[in-house]
C-alpha positions in Angstrom: 29.8 10.9 36.2 32.9 12.3 34.9 35.4 11.0 32.2 39.0 10.1 33.3 40.8 8.8 30.2 40.2 7.2 27.0 42.9 4.5 25.8 43.6 1.5 23.5 45.5 -1.5 23.5 48.0 -0.3 21.0 50.9 1.8 21.9 50.5 3.8 18.9 47.2 5.1 20.3 47.5 8.8 21.9 45.8 8.4 25.1 43.3 11.1 26.1 43.5 12.0 29.9 40.6 14.5 30.6 40.9 17.4 33.1 38.9 16.4 36.3 37.2 19.8 36.2 37.0 22.7 33.5 37.7 22.6 29.8 39.6 19.5 28.0 40.4 20.4 24.4 41.4 17.9 21.8 43.3 19.9 19.3 44.3 19.3 15.9 47.3 20.7 14.3 47.5 20.9 10.3 51.1 21.3 8.4 51.0 24.3 6.2 51.4 22.5 3.0 49.6 22.9 -0.4 48.4 19.5 -0.3 44.8 20.3 0.7 44.9 18.1 3.7 42.2 18.9 6.2 41.7 18.1 10.0 39.3 15.4 9.1 41.6 12.5 9.1 43.7 13.1 12.6 40.9 11.6 14.9 39.4 14.6 16.7 35.8 13.3 15.8 37.0 9.8 16.2 37.6 10.4 19.8 34.2 11.4 20.4 32.9 8.3 18.7 35.3 6.2 20.8 33.7 7.5 23.8 30.2 6.4 22.6 31.8 3.2 21.4 33.0 2.3 24.7 29.7 3.3 26.3 27.6 0.8 24.0 27.2 2.5 20.8 26.8 0.3 17.7 30.1 -0.8 16.0 30.1 0.2 12.5 31.3 -2.2 9.5 34.5 -0.1 8.7 35.5 -0.7 12.5 34.9 -4.2 12.4 36.9 -4.9 9.0 39.7 -2.1 9.9 40.4 -2.4 13.4 39.4 -6.0 14.2 42.2 -6.4 16.7 41.8 -3.2 18.7 40.4 -2.6 22.0 39.6 0.6 23.8 38.9 1.4 27.5 37.1 4.4 28.8 37.5 5.3 32.5 35.2 7.4 34.2 34.2 8.2 37.6 30.7 7.8 39.2 30.7 9.8 42.4 34.0 8.9 44.1 34.2 5.4 42.4 36.3 4.8 39.4 35.2 2.5 36.4 36.4 0.9 33.4 34.6 -0.2 30.3 36.7 -2.2 27.8 35.2 -3.1 24.6 37.0 -5.2 21.8 35.8 -4.4 18.2 36.0 -8.1 17.3 33.6 -8.9 20.1 31.7 -5.8 20.2 28.2 -7.4 21.4 30.0 -7.7 24.9 31.6 -4.9 27.2 34.3 -5.6 30.2 33.0 -3.5 32.8 35.3 -3.3 35.7 37.0 -6.7 34.7 33.4 -8.2 34.6 32.3 -9.3 31.0 28.5 -8.5 30.1 26.5 -8.2 27.1 26.5 -4.8 25.4 22.6 -4.4 26.1 22.9 -5.4 30.0 25.8 -2.8 30.0 23.6 -0.1 28.7 20.7 -1.2 31.0 22.9 -1.1 34.1 24.3 2.4 32.9 20.7 3.6 32.6 19.8 2.7 36.0 23.1 4.3 37.4 23.1 7.3 35.5 19.8 8.2 34.5 17.7 6.8 37.4 15.8 4.2 34.9 13.9 1.6 36.4 11.2 -0.9 35.0 8.6 1.8 35.7 10.5 4.5 33.3 8.8 5.2 30.1 9.6 2.4 27.4 11.1 5.1 25.0 13.9 6.4 27.8 17.2 4.6 27.0 20.8 5.1 28.2 22.3 5.8 24.6 19.5 8.2 23.6 19.8 10.3 27.1 23.6 9.9 26.7 23.4 11.6 23.6 22.3 14.7 25.0 25.7 15.3 26.8 27.8 14.0 23.8 26.0 15.1 20.5 26.6 12.4 17.9 27.8 13.1 14.3 26.6 15.6 12.0 22.9 15.3 12.6 23.6 16.3 16.2 24.5 19.8 15.3 21.7 20.8 13.3 18.6 21.4 15.7 18.9 22.3 19.2 16.6 19.4 20.3 17.7 16.8 18.1 20.8 14.8 19.1 21.3 12.0 16.9 20.4 11.2 13.3 16.9 10.4 12.4 15.8 11.0 16.0 11.8 10.5 16.2 9.9 13.5 17.6 8.2 11.6 20.4 11.7 9.7 21.4 13.5 13.2 21.2 10.6 14.9 23.3 10.3 12.4 26.2 14.0 12.2 26.4 14.4 16.0 26.2 11.5 16.4 28.6 13.0 13.9 31.4 16.4 15.7 31.4 14.6 19.0 31.9 12.9 17.5 34.8 9.5 17.5 33.2 6.6 15.0 34.0 7.1 12.3 31.5 3.9 10.6 32.4 2.0 13.8 30.8 4.4 13.6 27.7 3.8 9.6 27.6 0.1 10.0 27.9 -0.4 12.0 24.8 1.7 9.7 22.8 -0.3 6.6 23.9 -3.7 8.6 23.5 -2.3 9.8 19.9 -1.3 6.2 19.0 -4.4 4.9 19.9 -6.5 7.5 18.3 -4.5 6.6 14.8 -5.1 2.9 15.4 -8.8 3.1 15.6 -8.9 5.6 12.8 -7.1 3.3 10.6 -9.0 0.3 11.7 -12.2 2.4 11.0 -11.2 3.5 7.6 -9.8 -0.1 6.9 -13.3 -1.3 7.7 -14.9 0.7 4.9 -12.1 -0.1 2.6 -11.2 -3.8 3.2 -13.1 -5.6 0.5 -12.6 -9.0 2.2 -14.4 -7.7 5.3 -17.3 -6.3 3.3 -17.6 -9.5 1.6 -17.7 -11.4 5.2 -20.0 -9.2 6.9 -21.9 -7.6 4.1 -22.4 -10.0 1.2 -23.5 -8.4 -1.7 -25.3 -5.5 0.3 -23.9 -2.0 -0.3 -22.8 0.0 2.9 -25.3 2.8 2.2 -28.0 0.1 2.0 -27.3 -1.8 5.2 -30.4 0.0 7.3 -32.8 -1.1 4.4 -31.3 -4.4 3.9 -31.9 -4.8 7.9 -35.5 -4.0 7.7 -36.2 -6.3 4.9 -34.4 -9.3 6.6 -36.3 -8.7 10.0 -39.7 -8.9 7.9 -38.7 -12.1 6.7 -37.2 -13.3 9.8 -40.7 -12.7 11.4 -42.8 -14.0 8.8 -40.6 -17.3 9.0 -40.9 -17.4 12.8 -44.5 -17.2 12.7 -44.9 -20.0 9.9 -42.6 -22.2 12.1 -44.3 -21.5 15.3 -48.0 -22.7 13.6 -46.0 -25.4 11.7 -47.6 -29.1 12.5 -45.2 -31.9 11.3 -47.3 -34.8 9.8 -45.7 -38.2 9.8 -47.9 -39.4 6.8 -47.3 -36.3 4.9 -45.3 -38.1 2.0 -48.1 -40.8 1.8 -50.8 -38.1 1.8 -48.9 -36.2 -0.9 -48.6 -39.2 -3.1 -52.3 -39.7 -2.6 -53.3 -36.1 -3.7 -51.0 -36.3 -6.5 -52.5 -39.8 -7.6 -55.8 -38.2 -7.3 -54.7 -35.1 -9.6 -53.8 -37.3 -12.1 -56.9 -39.3 -12.3 -58.8 -35.9 -12.2 -56.9 -35.1 -15.2 -57.7 -38.1 -17.1 -61.4 -38.0 -16.2 -61.4 -34.2 -17.4 -59.9 -35.2 -20.7 -62.6 -38.1 -21.1 -65.2 -35.6 -20.4 -63.8 -33.3 -23.0 -63.6 -35.9 -25.6 -67.3 -37.2 -24.4 -68.5 -33.5 -25.2 -67.1 -33.6 -28.2 -68.7 -36.6 -29.7 -72.1 -35.3 -28.4 -71.4 -32.1 -30.3 -70.6 -34.0 -33.3 -73.8 -36.3 -33.2 -76.0 -33.2 -32.7 -74.6 -31.9 -35.9 -75.2 -35.0 -37.6 -79.0 -35.2 -36.3 -79.8 -32.1 -37.8 -78.3 -32.5 -41.6 -80.8 -33.1 -44.3 -80.9 -34.0 -48.1 -79.7 -31.3 -50.3 -82.7 -31.5 -52.4 -86.3 -33.2 -52.2 -88.1 -35.0 -55.0 -90.8 -32.7 -55.2 -88.2 -30.0 -56.0 -86.8 -31.9 -58.9 -90.4 -32.4 -60.5 -91.0 -28.7 -60.2 -87.6 -27.9 -61.6 -88.4 -29.9 -65.0 -92.0 -28.4 -65.0 -90.5 -24.8 -64.9 -88.1 -25.9 -67.9 -91.4 -26.9 -69.7 -90.1 -30.8 -69.7 -92.5 -33.4 -69.0 -91.4 -36.3 -67.0 -92.7 -39.7 -67.6 -94.5 -41.6 -64.7 -91.9 -44.1 -64.7 -89.4 -41.5 -63.8 -91.8 -40.0 -61.5 -92.2 -43.4 -59.5 -88.5 -44.0 -59.6 -88.1 -40.6 -57.8 -90.7 -41.5 -55.2 -88.8 -44.9 -54.8 -85.8 -43.3 -54.3 -87.1 -40.7 -52.0 -88.6 -43.3 -50.1 -85.1 -45.2 -49.7 -83.5 -42.3 -48.5 -86.0 -41.6 -45.8 -85.7 -44.9 -44.5 -81.8 -44.5 -44.4 -82.5 -40.9 -42.7 -84.8 -42.7 -40.1 -82.4 -45.6 -39.3 -79.3 -42.9 -39.1 -81.3 -41.0 -36.9 -82.2 -43.8 -34.5 -78.5 -44.9 -34.4 -77.3 -41.4 -33.6 -79.8 -41.1 -30.9 -78.7 -43.9 -29.4 -75.2 -42.9 -29.5 -76.1 -39.5 -28.0 -77.8 -41.2 -25.2 -74.7 -43.3 -24.6 -72.3 -40.3 -24.5 -74.7 -38.4 -22.4 -74.5 -41.4 -19.8 -70.7 -41.3 -20.3 -70.4 -37.6 -19.5 -72.6 -37.6 -16.5 -70.5 -40.6 -15.4 -67.3 -38.4 -15.6 -69.0 -35.4 -14.0 -69.7 -37.8 -11.2 -66.2 -39.0 -11.1 -64.6 -35.4 -11.4 -66.9 -34.2 -8.6 -65.8 -36.9 -6.2 -62.1 -36.8 -7.1 -62.2 -32.9 -6.9 -64.0 -33.3 -3.2 -61.3 -35.9 -2.2 -58.2 -33.8 -3.9 -59.8 -30.6 -1.8 -59.7 -32.7 1.4 -56.0 -34.0 0.7 -54.7 -30.4 -0.2 -56.5 -28.9 2.9 -54.7 -31.6 5.0 -51.1 -31.0 3.4 -51.9 -26.9 3.9 -52.2 -27.5 7.6 -49.6 -29.8 8.1 -45.8 -30.2 6.7 -43.2 -32.7 6.2 -40.1 -32.9 8.4 -37.8 -31.9 5.4 -40.1 -28.7 4.7 -39.6 -27.9 8.4 -35.8 -28.2 8.3 -35.6 -26.1 5.0 -37.6 -23.6 6.7 -35.4 -23.7 9.9 -32.1 -23.6 7.6 -33.7 -20.4 5.8 -34.3 -18.8 9.1 -30.9 -19.5 10.4 -29.3 -18.1 7.1 -31.4 -14.9 7.6 -30.5 -14.5 11.3 -26.9 -15.0 10.3 -27.1 -12.3 7.8 -28.7 -10.1 10.3 -26.0 -10.6 12.8 -23.3 -9.9 10.4 -25.0 -6.8 9.5 -25.6 -5.6 13.0 -21.9 -6.5 13.9 -20.7 -4.5 11.0 -22.6 -1.7 12.1 -21.8 -2.3 15.8 -17.9 -2.2 14.7 -18.2 1.0 12.9 -20.2 2.7 15.8 -18.0 1.3 18.3 -15.0 2.8 16.5 -16.7 5.8 16.3 -17.5 5.8 20.1 -14.0 4.8 20.9 -12.4 7.5 18.8 -14.8 10.2 20.3 -13.7 8.9 23.9 -9.9 9.3 23.0 -10.5 12.8 21.7 -12.1 13.4 25.1 -9.1 12.1 27.0 -7.0 14.1 24.5 -9.0 17.3 25.5 -8.8 16.4 29.3 -5.1 15.9 29.1 -4.8 19.6 27.3 -6.4 21.0 30.3 -4.2 19.0 32.6 -1.0 19.9 30.7 -2.0 23.6 31.0 -2.7 23.3 34.7 0.9 21.5 35.3 2.8 24.2 33.2 1.1 26.8 35.5 2.1 24.9 38.5 5.8 24.6 37.5 6.0 28.4 36.0 8.8 29.2 38.6 11.0 26.3 37.6 10.4 27.3 33.8 11.2 30.9 34.6 14.4 29.4 36.4 15.4 27.5 32.9 14.5 30.5 31.1 16.8 32.8 33.0 19.8 30.2 32.7 19.4 30.0 29.1 18.9 33.9 28.3 21.8 34.8 30.7 24.1 32.5 28.6 22.8 33.9 25.2 23.4 37.5 26.5 27.0 36.5 27.3 27.2 36.3 23.4 24.5 38.5 22.3 23.5 41.4 24.7 21.6 43.2 22.4 19.2 40.1 21.2 16.1 38.8 22.8 16.2 35.3 23.6 14.0 32.7 25.6 13.3 29.0 26.3 9.8 28.5 26.1 7.8 25.2 27.2 4.3 25.4 25.8 1.4 23.1 25.7 0.9 21.6 22.4 -3.1 21.1 22.0 -2.8 19.7 18.4 -3.9 16.4 17.5 -0.1 14.8 17.6 2.0 13.1 19.8 3.8 16.1 21.0 2.8 17.0 24.6 4.9 20.3 24.7 6.4 22.5 22.3 10.2 23.2 23.9 11.5 26.2 21.9 14.9 27.7 22.2 15.3 31.2 20.4 17.6 33.7 19.8 16.4 36.7 17.6 17.4 36.4 13.9 18.9 32.6 14.8 18.6 31.6 11.0 22.4 32.1 10.6 24.6 29.1 11.2 26.8 30.7 14.1 23.9 31.9 16.1 22.2 28.6 15.6 25.5 27.1 17.2 25.6 29.4 19.7 21.8 28.6 20.5 22.8 24.8 21.0 25.8 25.6 23.1 23.5 27.6 25.4 20.6 25.1 25.5 22.9 22.1 26.1 24.3 24.1 29.2 21.1 24.8 30.6 20.0 21.3 30.3 23.2 20.0 32.2 22.8 22.8 34.8 19.3 21.8 35.5 20.7 18.6 36.9 17.4 16.5 36.5 17.3 12.7 36.2 20.8 12.1 35.5 24.4 12.2 37.1 26.2 13.2 34.2 28.7 15.9 34.7 30.3 16.9 31.4 29.6 18.2 28.1 31.2 17.1 24.7 31.3 19.1 21.8 32.8 18.4 18.3 34.5 21.4 16.6 31.8 21.6 13.8 29.8 23.3 16.6 32.2 26.5 16.3 33.2 26.2 12.8 30.7 28.8 11.6 31.0 30.9 14.7 32.8 34.4 15.0 36.0 34.3 16.8 34.8 36.7 19.2 31.9 34.4 20.2 34.2 31.2 20.2 36.3 33.1 22.8 33.6 34.1 24.9 32.2 30.3 24.4 35.6 29.2 26.1 35.2 31.8 28.8 31.6 30.7 29.6 32.3 27.0 29.6 35.2 27.8 32.0 33.0 29.8 34.3 30.3 27.0 34.3 32.4 24.0 34.8 33.6 25.7 38.0 30.2 26.8 39.0 28.4 23.3 38.2 31.7 21.2 39.0 31.7 19.7 35.7 34.0 19.1 32.5 33.5 20.3 29.0 35.2 18.6 26.2 35.8 20.3 22.8 37.6 19.3 19.7 39.1 22.2 18.2 41.1 23.2 15.1 44.5 24.9 15.2 43.2 27.6 12.9 40.2 28.1 15.2 42.9 28.3 18.3 44.9 31.0 16.3 41.8 32.8 15.4 40.8 33.5 19.2 44.3 34.1 20.6 44.1 37.7 20.1 40.4 37.8 21.6 41.5 35.9 24.9 44.7 38.0 25.3 46.2 37.2 28.7 43.7 34.2 29.1 44.7 32.4 26.2 47.4 30.5 28.1 45.0 29.5 30.9 41.9 28.4 28.9 43.8 27.2 26.0 47.2 25.9 26.3 46.9 24.5 29.9 43.7 22.8 28.6 45.2 20.9 25.5 44.7 17.4 26.9 46.0 16.0 23.5 47.1 17.4 20.3 46.9 15.6 17.2 48.6 16.4 13.7 48.9 15.3 10.2 52.6 15.4 9.8 52.9 11.7 10.1 50.8 8.7 11.2 52.3 8.8 14.6 50.5 12.4 15.1 47.0 10.8 14.6 44.9 9.6 17.3 45.3 6.0 16.3 49.0 6.2 15.3 48.3 4.6 12.1 46.8 5.7 8.8 43.2 4.4 8.3 40.2 5.8 6.8 37.1 4.9 8.9 33.4 5.4 8.4 31.8 5.7 11.8 29.1 8.1 11.4 
């Protein structure tokens, strides 16, 4: 795929026609004034965005608002076939490809298949837009790290896209991503199992996690006891009637025992009454007066004898009555004892029956209790099994990750010659700029517990400086393009920010290298460049200046008037 031209539906637009092979410079001139103007508003970077726009990039709100009636057309060549893609800002969800209107996502899918050999079996993270940005770095974020080409690019997306374009086995790369994602999911689920109070209530009830084993043993014992009781349980159809009879007997027993208690109290009182005697006898009274030397008359003595005789007759009558009552209560006691014995025997018989038989309601209650215990046990076992299963699956995934580590090491050993080839291209390119600095492009096996299968490291000794880092980006991009793996792209597009901090000597060498590589690999190098950067390398290039710079300026933009800008109008746009 080579770029031919970028045009618009407005006559004010400066059409850009790219050189079929070699360097194409989009230069920007700044009028020498003290106004503080910069090159930023003439359209250099906008030209790169418009290439992206025509090839399916997102349309920014500023574009829709300020360029609503604009249409842009990118003409490119795939093999020997020329294609056009026209995109209207007002209808940015559609692209007209070779005269046929299609949805933007259908266009990018088609281009992915045509330019990057993508298919239904390709890794899902591979997409035309992401892959294209490796050849047209996008925005400021694309010029910070050699292996990051768009803003906020995820590490896994960046690696699989880069690995694909370097010709690495994406199945190995994707496998580790899938395993790590699975490991993270399982680990989170296991952690959530312990932290989720709702799950704990459902599965554990009031049981603490630390007491699960103890609770299971306790419930197993209760279950066995209930199961044994239910096996020997005999349901009595007349259980209710027998229970009522037993209750009635128990009530009669209580009544008879109360009666017996009353009879025995009465007997005790009768015995006490029988043993009672008068407080003083007649003779004791007579003796008392004799001792007092008081003489009692015969009439008094006789009277005392009569009183004594009367009292004795009363005592004898009372004794006969009490003896009769005692005999009566003894008979009642014997009767009560007989009734109590009879009822006790009958009660015992009923109770023995009830103990060996049960009511259907009781049987149902015991079954419900057993079912409840079994459910509790099932939940506890399920909770244990889930926790154990998560642990087993986590260990299984970790084992697979270990196996993949071995597999990746063996794979890297198998492609050592190809890795050395990439290293050689990168080193040779770097040494064109820094002959005295060590450099390397390393592809290492990442055995850590993460999604990164490989660590791809582009190095230049002491590359912390911005200028050296920019040269590293340039060398890496050419290494990737020259590898020609899984793509049909035959161009590199760089913004002037790539060379803004680079020493003019290195910028001049960058132009030479780009020109040589374009011839060697039959490709295009498109670079936006400022007039000041051109002036800075004029002396460095010497006689080559005309050939490499002047003849390769495909469009010259300036800030002297609106007509000098890319769009030919004055408009401030946000497109990054």
